[in-house]
DOKOLNU-496383 format. One record per atom (N, C-alpha, C): residue number from 1; residue in one letter; atom name; z, x, y. Coordinates in steps of 0.02 Angstrom, whole numbers, plus 32768, in hexadecimal, padded with zeros to 4 digits. Layout:
+-----+------+------+------+------+------+
|  nr | rest | atom |   pz |   px |   py |
+-----+------+------+------+------+------+
| NUM |    a |   CA |    Z |    X |    Y |
...
+-----+------+------+------+------+------+
end
This chain:
+-----+------+------+------+------+------+
|  nr | rest | atom |   pz |   px |   py |
+-----+------+------+------+------+------+
|   1 |    m |    N | A4AA | 217B | D612 |
|   1 |    m |   CA | A4AA | 2167 | D652 |
|   1 |    m |    C | A4B3 | 2112 | D657 |
|   2 |    g |    N | A4DA | 2101 | D685 |
|   2 |    g |   CA | A509 | 20D4 | D66B |
|   2 |    g |    C | A4F1 | 2090 | D6C3 |
|   3 |    d |    N | A506 | 206B | D6AA |
|   3 |    d |   CA | A4E5 | 2040 | D6ED |
|   3 |    d |    C | A502 | 202E | D740 |
|   4 |    k |    N | A53B | 2048 | D748 |
|   4 |    k |   CA | A57B | 2060 | D778 |
|   4 |    k |    C | A571 | 20A2 | D79E |
|   5 |    t |    N | A557 | 209C | D7DA |
|   5 |    t |   CA | A56E | 20D7 | D7E0 |
|   5 |    t |    C | A5B4 | 20F3 | D7F3 |
|   6 |    l |    N | A5C0 | 2136 | D7FB |
|   6 |    l |   CA | A628 | 213A | D81F |
|   6 |    l |    C | A615 | 218E | D845 |
|   7 |    n |    N | A609 | 2198 | D87D |
|   7 |    n |   CA | A60A | 21AB | D8AA |
|   7 |    n |    C | A647 | 21EA | D89E |
|   8 |    i |    N | A63A | 2251 | D888 |
|   8 |    i |   CA | A67C | 2268 | D877 |
|   8 |    i |    C | A650 | 2290 | D8AD |
|   9 |    l |    N | A693 | 229A | D8CD |
|   9 |    l |   CA | A692 | 22EB | D907 |
|   9 |    l |    C | A6B6 | 2329 | D8DF |
|  10 |    i |    N | A6B3 | 2360 | D910 |
|  10 |    i |   CA | A6B2 | 238C | D8F4 |
|  10 |    i |    C | A6BF | 23C7 | D92D |
|  11 |    a |    N | A6EC | 23C8 | D942 |
|  11 |    a |   CA | A6E5 | 23FE | D97A |
|  11 |    a |    C | A71D | 242F | D972 |
|  12 |    d |    N | A6E8 | 2463 | D977 |
|  12 |    d |   CA | A70D | 248C | D969 |
|  12 |    d |    C | A6DD | 24D4 | D988 |
|  13 |    t |    N | A6EA | 2504 | D99F |
|  13 |    t |   CA | A6BC | 2537 | D9D5 |
|  13 |    t |    C | A694 | 2570 | D9A6 |
|  14 |    d |    N | A6CF | 2579 | D963 |
|  14 |    d |   CA | A699 | 25A0 | D927 |
|  14 |    d |    C | A678 | 2571 | D8FE |
|  15 |    d |    N | A61D | 25A9 | D925 |
|  15 |    d |   CA | A5EA | 2595 | D903 |
|  15 |    d |    C | A5F7 | 2584 | D8CA |
|  16 |    q |    N | A613 | 25D3 | D886 |
|  16 |    q |   CA | A60D | 25C9 | D850 |
|  16 |    q |    C | A630 | 25AA | D838 |
|  17 |    f |    N | A66E | 2589 | D84F |
|  17 |    f |   CA | A6A9 | 256A | D825 |
|  17 |    f |    C | A684 | 250D | D83F |
|  18 |    r |    N | A672 | 2518 | D873 |
|  18 |    r |   CA | A661 | 24CF | D85E |
|  18 |    r |    C | A607 | 24BD | D850 |
|  19 |    h |    N | A601 | 24FB | D841 |
|  19 |    h |   CA | A5A4 | 24EB | D809 |
|  19 |    h |    C | A5BD | 24E1 | D7BC |
|  20 |    r |    N | A5FB | 2511 | D7B6 |
|  20 |    r |   CA | A607 | 250E | D77A |
|  20 |    r |    C | A62D | 24A9 | D74D |
|  21 |    l |    N | A66E | 249B | D7AD |
|  21 |    l |   CA | A680 | 2446 | D783 |
|  21 |    l |    C | A647 | 242D | D782 |
|  22 |    k |    N | A604 | 2431 | D7B9 |
|  22 |    k |   CA | A5DE | 23FD | D7AA |
|  22 |    k |    C | A5C1 | 2405 | D757 |
|  23 |    e |    N | A5B7 | 241F | D73A |
|  23 |    e |   CA | A597 | 2437 | D703 |
|  23 |    e |    C | A5B3 | 2401 | D6F1 |
|  24 |    i |    N | A5FF | 241D | D6DE |
|  24 |    i |   CA | A631 | 23F6 | D6C9 |
|  24 |    i |    C | A63F | 23AB | D69F |
|  25 |    l |    N | A626 | 23A8 | D6F7 |
|  25 |    l |   CA | A61E | 2348 | D703 |
|  25 |    l |    C | A5C1 | 2332 | D6F6 |
|  26 |    y |    N | A5B2 | 234A | D70A |
|  26 |    y |   CA | A575 | 2327 | D6E9 |
|  26 |    y |    C | A56D | 2325 | D6A2 |
|  27 |    e |    N | A580 | 2357 | D68E |
|  27 |    e |   CA | A583 | 235A | D62D |
|  27 |    e |    C | A5A0 | 2318 | D627 |
|  28 |    v |    N | A5F6 | 230C | D63B |
|  28 |    v |   CA | A606 | 22B8 | D642 |
|  28 |    v |    C | A5FD | 2283 | D62C |
|  29 |    g |    N | A5C7 | 228D | D677 |
|  29 |    g |   CA | A59E | 225F | D69B |
|  29 |    g |    C | A56A | 225D | D667 |
|  30 |    l |    N | A54B | 227E | D649 |
|  30 |    l |   CA | A51D | 2280 | D60E |
|  30 |    l |    C | A51C | 225A | D5D5 |
|  31 |    h |    N | A56C | 2251 | D5A6 |
|  31 |    h |   CA | A575 | 2230 | D57F |
|  31 |    h |    C | A5B1 | 21E2 | D58B |
|  32 |    n |    N | A5A6 | 21F0 | D5CA |
|  32 |    n |   CA | A5B8 | 21A0 | D5E0 |
|  32 |    n |    C | A590 | 2169 | D5DC |
|  33 |    t |    N | A59E | 213C | D5CD |
|  33 |    t |   CA | A57C | 20FC | D5C1 |
|  33 |    t |    C | A572 | 20C6 | D5FF |
|  34 |    f |    N | A5B4 | 20D6 | D625 |
|  34 |    f |   CA | A5E0 | 209D | D637 |
|  34 |    f |    C | A5AD | 20B7 | D698 |
|  35 |    y |    N | A5C3 | 20DD | D69B |
|  35 |    y |   CA | A5C4 | 2106 | D6D3 |
|  35 |    y |    C | A577 | 2139 | D6FE |
|  36 |    t |    N | A564 | 2142 | D724 |
|  36 |    t |   CA | A530 | 2178 | D733 |
|  36 |    t |    C | A55A | 219E | D750 |
|  37 |    f |    N | A55B | 21E3 | D74D |
|  37 |    f |   CA | A57A | 220B | D78C |
|  37 |    f |    C | A559 | 2229 | D7D2 |
|  38 |    n |    N | A578 | 2216 | D804 |
|  38 |    n |   CA | A54D | 222B | D865 |
|  38 |    n |    C | A575 | 2271 | D88E |
|  39 |    i |    N | A580 | 2299 | D87F |
|  39 |    i |   CA | A5AC | 22D6 | D877 |
|  39 |    i |    C | A582 | 22E4 | D8AF |
|  40 |    i |    N | A5C6 | 22D0 | D8E7 |
|  40 |    i |   CA | A5AB | 22FD | D929 |
|  40 |    i |    C | A5BF | 2345 | D93E |
|  41 |    c |    N | A5C1 | 2374 | D957 |
|  41 |    c |   CA | A5E0 | 23A6 | D95F |
|  41 |    c |    C | A5D1 | 23AB | D9C1 |
|  42 |    p |    N | A60A | 23A3 | D9CF |
|  42 |    p |   CA | A617 | 23C1 | DA1A |
|  42 |    p |    C | A64A | 2400 | DA17 |
|  43 |    v |    N | A63A | 2447 | DA4C |
|  43 |    v |   CA | A641 | 246B | DA40 |
|  43 |    v |    C | A681 | 2467 | DA86 |
|  44 |    s |    N | A67B | 242D | DAAD |
|  44 |    s |   CA | A6B1 | 244F | DAE5 |
|  44 |    s |    C | A6AC | 2400 | DB04 |
|  45 |    i |    N | A6F1 | 240D | DB34 |
|  45 |    i |   CA | A73B | 23C2 | DB27 |
|  45 |    i |    C | A6F2 | 23A9 | DB5C |
|  46 |    e |    N | A6D0 | 23A9 | DB7D |
|  46 |    e |   CA | A69D | 237F | DBBE |
|  46 |    e |    C | A65C | 234E | DB77 |
|  47 |    e |    N | A65F | 237F | DB4D |
|  47 |    e |   CA | A61A | 2370 | DB18 |
|  47 |    e |    C | A643 | 2327 | DAEC |
|  48 |    m |    N | A682 | 2356 | DAC6 |
|  48 |    m |   CA | A6CD | 2312 | DAA6 |
|  48 |    m |    C | A6C6 | 22DE | DACD |
|  49 |    k |    N | A6CE | 22D4 | DB22 |
|  49 |    k |   CA | A6D8 | 22A6 | DB47 |
|  49 |    k |    C | A69C | 2278 | DB30 |
|  50 |    l |    N | A662 | 2278 | DB4C |
|  50 |    l |   CA | A629 | 2264 | DB2B |
|  50 |    l |    C | A626 | 2245 | DAF7 |
|  51 |    v |    N | A61B | 2282 | DAA8 |
|  51 |    v |   CA | A62A | 2243 | DA64 |
|  51 |    v |    C | A652 | 2211 | DA7C |
|  52 |    f |    N | A692 | 222C | DA93 |
|  52 |    f |   CA | A6AC | 21E6 | DA7D |
|  52 |    f |    C | A6A3 | 21B1 | DAAA |
|  53 |    e |    N | A6AC | 21B7 | DADA |
|  53 |    e |   CA | A685 | 2185 | DAF2 |
|  53 |    e |    C | A63D | 2158 | DAFF |
|  54 |    s |    N | A602 | 2180 | DAC8 |
|  54 |    s |   CA | A5E8 | 2166 | DAA2 |
|  54 |    s |    C | A5D9 | 2144 | DA7C |
|  55 |    n |    N | A5E4 | 2159 | DA57 |
|  55 |    n |   CA | A60D | 215A | DA0D |
|  55 |    n |    C | A649 | 213C | D9F4 |
|  56 |    k |    N | A63E | 2114 | D99E |
|  56 |    k |   CA | A68A | 20FF | D983 |
|  56 |    k |    C | A69E | 2136 | D963 |
|  57 |    i |    N | A6CD | 2168 | D978 |
|  57 |    i |   CA | A6D1 | 2198 | D93A |
|  57 |    i |    C | A700 | 2173 | D900 |
|  58 |    a |    N | A6E5 | 2181 | D8B6 |
|  58 |    a |   CA | A711 | 216C | D884 |
|  58 |    a |    C | A75D | 2191 | D884 |
|  59 |    l |    N | A738 | 21E6 | D877 |
|  59 |    l |   CA | A76A | 221F | D878 |
|  59 |    l |    C | A747 | 2248 | D88C |
|  60 |    a |    N | A768 | 2273 | D893 |
|  60 |    a |   CA | A769 | 22B1 | D8E0 |
|  60 |    a |    C | A79E | 2307 | D8BA |
|  61 |    f |    N | A776 | 233E | D8B7 |
|  61 |    f |   CA | A796 | 237A | D89D |
|  61 |    f |    C | A774 | 23A3 | D8D6 |
|  62 |    i |    N | A7BC | 23A8 | D904 |
|  62 |    i |   CA | A7C9 | 23C3 | D93E |
|  62 |    i |    C | A801 | 2407 | D93C |
|  63 |    d |    N | A7EF | 243F | D95F |
|  63 |    d |   CA | A809 | 248F | D943 |
|  63 |    d |    C | A839 | 248A | D96F |
|  64 |    c |    N | A877 | 2480 | D97A |
|  64 |    c |   CA | A8BA | 2478 | D998 |
|  64 |    c |    C | A8AC | 2497 | D9CB |
|  65 |    s |    N | A887 | 24CF | D9DB |
|  65 |    s |   CA | A889 | 24EC | DA25 |
|  65 |    s |    C | A87F | 24BE | DA57 |
|  66 |    f |    N | A854 | 2487 | DA4D |
|  66 |    f |   CA | A84E | 2442 | DA80 |
|  66 |    f |    C | A88C | 242D | DA91 |
|  67 |    f |    N | A8C4 | 243B | DA62 |
|  67 |    f |   CA | A8FA | 241F | DA75 |
|  67 |    f |    C | A932 | 2435 | DAA6 |
|  68 |    t |    N | A927 | 2478 | DA9A |
|  68 |    t |   CA | A93A | 24BA | DAB7 |
|  68 |    t |    C | A926 | 24D7 | DAF2 |
|  69 |    e |    N | A8F6 | 24AD | DB27 |
|  69 |    e |   CA | A8B4 | 24D3 | DB48 |
|  69 |    e |    C | A8E0 | 24FB | DB88 |
|  70 |    k |    N | A8D0 | 252E | DB7F |
|  70 |    k |   CA | A902 | 254E | DBDA |
|  70 |    k |    C | A8E3 | 2520 | DBF3 |
|  71 |    d |    N | A8AD | 2518 | DC15 |
|  71 |    d |   CA | A897 | 2519 | DC52 |
|  71 |    d |    C | A8B1 | 24CF | DC4E |
|  72 |    k |    N | A8C4 | 24D2 | DC86 |
|  72 |    k |   CA | A8E2 | 246E | DCA0 |
|  72 |    k |    C | A8BB | 243D | DCC5 |
|  73 |    a |    N | A88A | 2452 | DCBD |
|  73 |    a |   CA | A861 | 241A | DCC1 |
|  73 |    a |    C | A83F | 2414 | DC7E |
|  74 |    k |    N | A82D | 2445 | DC6F |
|  74 |    k |   CA | A7FB | 242B | DC28 |
|  74 |    k |    C | A835 | 23FE | DBF3 |
|  75 |    a |    N | A885 | 240F | DBF7 |
|  75 |    a |   CA | A8B6 | 23F8 | DBD4 |
|  75 |    a |    C | A8B7 | 23A7 | DC0C |
|  76 |    d |    N | A8B0 | 23AD | DC3A |
|  76 |    d |   CA | A8B8 | 235E | DC41 |
|  76 |    d |    C | A871 | 2330 | DC2C |
|  77 |    e |    N | A844 | 2355 | DC2F |
|  77 |    e |   CA | A804 | 233F | DC06 |
|  77 |    e |    C | A824 | 2320 | DBDE |
|  78 |    f |    N | A822 | 234C | DB99 |
|  78 |    f |   CA | A84B | 2355 | DB71 |
|  78 |    f |    C | A86C | 230F | DB45 |
|  79 |    k |    N | A89D | 22F7 | DB78 |
|  79 |    k |   CA | A8BB | 22C2 | DB67 |
|  79 |    k |    C | A89C | 228D | DB86 |
|  80 |    r |    N | A870 | 228B | DBB2 |
|  80 |    r |   CA | A85E | 2237 | DBC9 |
|  80 |    r |    C | A824 | 222A | DB8A |
|  81 |    i |    N | A801 | 2246 | DB6D |
|  81 |    i |   CA | A7D5 | 223D | DB24 |
|  81 |    i |    C | A803 | 220F | DAFF |
|  82 |    n |    N | A7D7 | 21DA | DAE6 |
|  82 |    n |   CA | A810 | 2199 | DAD5 |
|  82 |    n |    C | A7F0 | 21BE | DA79 |
|  83 |    m |    N | A82A | 21DF | DA55 |
|  83 |    m |   CA | A807 | 21D9 | DA12 |
|  83 |    m |    C | A81E | 21B0 | D9D3 |
|  84 |    n |    N | A813 | 2160 | D9E1 |
|  84 |    n |   CA | A807 | 2131 | D9AF |
|  84 |    n |    C | A803 | 2133 | D97F |
|  85 |    c |    N | A821 | 2174 | D946 |
|  85 |    c |   CA | A80D | 2180 | D909 |
|  85 |    c |    C | A825 | 21B2 | D8F7 |
|  86 |    d |    N | A825 | 21B9 | D8B0 |
|  86 |    d |   CA | A844 | 21CA | D881 |
|  86 |    d |    C | A82A | 2227 | D898 |
|  87 |    l |    N | A865 | 225B | D8AC |
|  87 |    l |   CA | A86C | 228D | D8A3 |
|  87 |    l |    C | A894 | 22CF | D88E |
|  88 |    v |    N | A843 | 22E7 | D892 |
|  88 |    v |   CA | A86B | 2310 | D853 |
|  88 |    v |    C | A856 | 2385 | D86E |
|  89 |    m |    N | A8A5 | 23A2 | D890 |
|  89 |    m |   CA | A894 | 23C6 | D8AF |
|  89 |    m |    C | A878 | 2404 | D879 |
|  90 |    l |    N | A84E | 2414 | D8A0 |
|  90 |    l |   CA | A862 | 247A | D894 |
|  90 |    l |    C | A871 | 24A8 | D8B2 |
|  91 |    i |    N | A890 | 24D0 | D884 |
|  91 |    i |   CA | A8D5 | 2507 | D87A |
|  91 |    i |    C | A8C0 | 253C | D86A |
|  92 |    p |    N | A8AF | 257E | D891 |
|  92 |    p |   CA | A8A0 | 25A6 | D88E |
|  92 |    p |    C | A8D6 | 25CF | D87E |
|  93 |    d |    N | A8D6 | 2607 | D828 |
|  93 |    d |   CA | A916 | 2629 | D826 |
|  93 |    d |    C | A93E | 264B | D852 |
|  94 |    e |    N | A93E | 2654 | D85B |
|  94 |    e |   CA | A94C | 269A | D89F |
|  94 |    e |    C | A956 | 2655 | D8C5 |
|  95 |    g |    N | A94C | 2633 | D8D5 |
|  95 |    g |   CA | A963 | 2601 | D90D |
|  95 |    g |    C | A989 | 25D7 | D8F8 |
|  96 |    s |    N | A9AF | 25EA | D8C4 |
|  96 |    s |   CA | A9DF | 2596 | D8C6 |
|  96 |    s |    C | AA0E | 258E | D8DD |
|  97 |    n |    N | AA37 | 25C4 | D91B |
|  97 |    n |   CA | AA77 | 25C1 | D92F |
|  97 |    n |    C | AA5B | 258E | D963 |
|  98 |    s |    N | AA07 | 2582 | D975 |
|  98 |    s |   CA | A9E1 | 255A | D9B7 |
|  98 |    s |    C | AA24 | 24EE | D995 |
|  99 |    v |    N | AA21 | 2513 | D972 |
|  99 |    v |   CA | AA39 | 24B9 | D92E |
|  99 |    v |    C | AA54 | 24A3 | D958 |
| 100 |    y |    N | AAA0 | 24AD | D964 |
| 100 |    y |   CA | AACE | 248C | D97F |
| 100 |    y |    C | AAA8 | 246E | D9D1 |
| 101 |    e |    N | AA86 | 24A7 | D9F8 |
| 101 |    e |   CA | AA7F | 249E | DA2A |
| 101 |    e |    C | AA66 | 245E | DA23 |
| 102 |    v |    N | AA24 | 2454 | D9F2 |
| 102 |    v |   CA | A9E6 | 2417 | D9E9 |
| 102 |    v |    C | AA1D | 23F1 | D9E9 |
| 103 |    i |    N | AA51 | 23DA | D99F |
| 103 |    i |   CA | AA7F | 23AD | D999 |
| 103 |    i |    C | AA9F | 23A6 | D9D1 |
| 104 |    e |    N | AAC3 | 23C6 | D9EF |
| 104 |    e |   CA | AADB | 23A5 | DA34 |
| 104 |    e |    C | AAB1 | 2377 | DA64 |
| 105 |    r |    N | AA63 | 23AC | DA79 |
| 105 |    r |   CA | AA4E | 2375 | DA9B |
| 105 |    r |    C | AA57 | 2344 | DA8A |
| 106 |    m |    N | AA15 | 2330 | DA3B |
| 106 |    m |   CA | A9F4 | 22EE | DA1E |
| 106 |    m |    C | AA4C | 22D3 | DA0E |
| 107 |    g |    N | AA82 | 22C0 | DA06 |
| 107 |    g |   CA | AABC | 229C | DA33 |
| 107 |    g |    C | AAC2 | 2295 | DA67 |
| 108 |    k |    N | AAB8 | 228E | DA9B |
| 108 |    k |   CA | AAB1 | 2288 | DAC7 |
| 108 |    k |    C | AA6E | 2256 | DAF8 |
| 109 |    q |    N | AA33 | 227D | DAC3 |
| 109 |    q |   CA | A9DD | 2232 | DAD6 |
| 109 |    q |    C | A9ED | 2202 | DA9E |
| 110 |    k |    N | AA31 | 21F3 | DA64 |
| 110 |    k |   CA | AA2F | 21C2 | DA2C |
| 110 |    k |    C | A9F9 | 219D | DA2D |
| 111 |    s |    N | A9A8 | 21C5 | DA4B |
| 111 |    s |   CA | A968 | 219B | DA44 |
| 111 |    s |    C | A93E | 21AF | DA04 |
| 112 |    y |    N | A95E | 21FE | D9C9 |
| 112 |    y |   CA | A94B | 220F | D9B0 |
| 112 |    y |    C | A945 | 21FA | D958 |
| 113 |    h |    N | A928 | 21FE | D93E |
| 113 |    h |   CA | A943 | 21D7 | D8E7 |
| 113 |    h |    C | A937 | 2215 | D8CE |
| 114 |    l |    N | A94D | 2247 | D8B7 |
| 114 |    l |   CA | A95B | 2277 | D8A7 |
| 114 |    l |    C | A947 | 2273 | D836 |
| 115 |    s |    N | A919 | 2264 | D825 |
| 115 |    s |   CA | A914 | 225E | D7F5 |
| 115 |    s |    C | A911 | 22B4 | D7B5 |
| 116 |    g |    N | A915 | 22E1 | D7DA |
| 116 |    g |   CA | A90D | 231E | D7BD |
| 116 |    g |    C | A8F7 | 235F | D7D4 |
| 117 |    h |    N | A901 | 23B3 | D7B5 |
| 117 |    h |   CA | A8E9 | 23C0 | D7CB |
| 117 |    h |    C | A8DF | 2412 | D7AC |
| 118 |    i |    N | A8AF | 2443 | D7B6 |
| 118 |    i |   CA | A878 | 247F | D793 |
| 118 |    i |    C | A89B | 24B0 | D7BA |
| 119 |    l |    N | A8AF | 24D7 | D777 |
| 119 |    l |   CA | A8BF | 2527 | D799 |
| 119 |    l |    C | A858 | 2531 | D7B1 |
| 120 |    k |    N | A859 | 2556 | D7E0 |
| 120 |    k |   CA | A7FF | 255F | D7EB |
| 120 |    k |    C | A802 | 259E | D7C0 |
| 121 |    d |    N | A81F | 25D2 | D7AF |
| 121 |    d |   CA | A82A | 260F | D76E |
| 121 |    d |    C | A829 | 260D | D742 |
| 122 |    n |    N | A83E | 25CC | D71E |
| 122 |    n |   CA | A85C | 25C4 | D6D0 |
| 122 |    n |    C | A851 | 2572 | D6C6 |
| 123 |    y |    N | A826 | 2564 | D6BC |
| 123 |    y |   CA | A82B | 2519 | D6A0 |
| 123 |    y |    C | A7E1 | 252D | D681 |
| 124 |    s |    N | A7E4 | 24ED | D657 |
| 124 |    s |   CA | A7AD | 24F2 | D60C |
| 124 |    s |    C | A771 | 249E | D61F |
| 125 |    r |    N | A746 | 24B1 | D5F7 |
| 125 |    r |   CA | A713 | 247B | D617 |
| 125 |    r |    C | A75E | 243A | D5E6 |
| 126 |    e |    N | A75C | 2449 | D5AB |
| 126 |    e |   CA | A791 | 2407 | D591 |
| 126 |    e |    C | A7B7 | 23E5 | D5C3 |
| 127 |    l |    N | A7D9 | 2416 | D5E3 |
| 127 |    l |   CA | A7F6 | 23F0 | D61E |
| 127 |    l |    C | A7F3 | 23C8 | D626 |
| 128 |    v |    N | A7A1 | 23E1 | D65E |
| 128 |    v |   CA | A781 | 23B1 | D693 |
| 128 |    v |    C | A77E | 237A | D66E |
| 129 |    k |    N | A75B | 2369 | D637 |
| 129 |    k |   CA | A749 | 233F | D619 |
| 129 |    k |    C | A76C | 231D | D608 |
| 130 |    v |    N | A7AB | 232E | D5E6 |
| 130 |    v |   CA | A7E4 | 22F6 | D5E2 |
| 130 |    v |    C | A7F8 | 22C5 | D60B |
| 131 |    m |    N | A7E4 | 22F8 | D645 |
| 131 |    m |   CA | A7FC | 22D5 | D6A1 |
| 131 |    m |    C | A7F1 | 22A0 | D69D |
| 132 |    v |    N | A7B4 | 22AF | D6A0 |
| 132 |    v |   CA | A784 | 2281 | D6C2 |
| 132 |    v |    C | A768 | 2240 | D682 |
| 133 |    e |    N | A777 | 2250 | D65B |
| 133 |    e |   CA | A789 | 2215 | D61F |
| 133 |    e |    C | A7B8 | 21EB | D61F |
| 134 |    i |    N | A7E9 | 2207 | D62F |
| 134 |    i |   CA | A820 | 21D2 | D64B |
| 134 |    i |    C | A825 | 21A1 | D68D |
| 135 |    f |    N | A7F8 | 21D2 | D6AE |
| 135 |    f |   CA | A7DA | 21C9 | D6FC |
| 135 |    f |    C | A7C3 | 2175 | D6F4 |
| 136 |    l |    N | A7A3 | 2184 | D6AD |
| 136 |    l |   CA | A75C | 2151 | D68D |
| 136 |    l |    C | A76A | 211E | D695 |
| 137 |    n |    N | A7A3 | 2130 | D65C |
| 137 |    n |   CA | A7D1 | 20F4 | D636 |
| 137 |    n |    C | A7F5 | 20B3 | D66B |
| 138 |    k |    N | A80D | 20D8 | D685 |
| 138 |    k |   CA | A839 | 20B6 | D6C4 |
| 138 |    k |    C | A813 | 2081 | D6E9 |
| 139 |    l |    N | A7C0 | 2092 | D6F2 |
| 139 |    l |   CA | A7A1 | 2056 | D71C |
| 139 |    l |    C | A7AC | 2035 | D6ED |
+-----+------+------+------+------+------+
end
């Protein structure tokens, strides 16, 4: 456990996936001597907005469905969130067609720093660990 705390956000409505990703992140955090991980898991756009307003988030794992929200009010609310952090997009394998829509919206926003993506139905613990280690080495 390290001296400095890193706030990491996981925004995904799938409880099982969120739990697995959280376990992997805690495992990486246990072996890190410089940082302690504080993992925050909002499940709605409203909760996510509050988290970003009250915490300095270093790394965010966000389900792509938040970027392609069909509800106009929720989509507008999501756009107003200041995500000044590294971002890993979570993409369901069957929903990969929506990636183009997400990329288009992100291009219009220009405020997101996409660090990578994870296919939610087809990822390994090692892949997540490597992504986080690469992120930590940039700090």
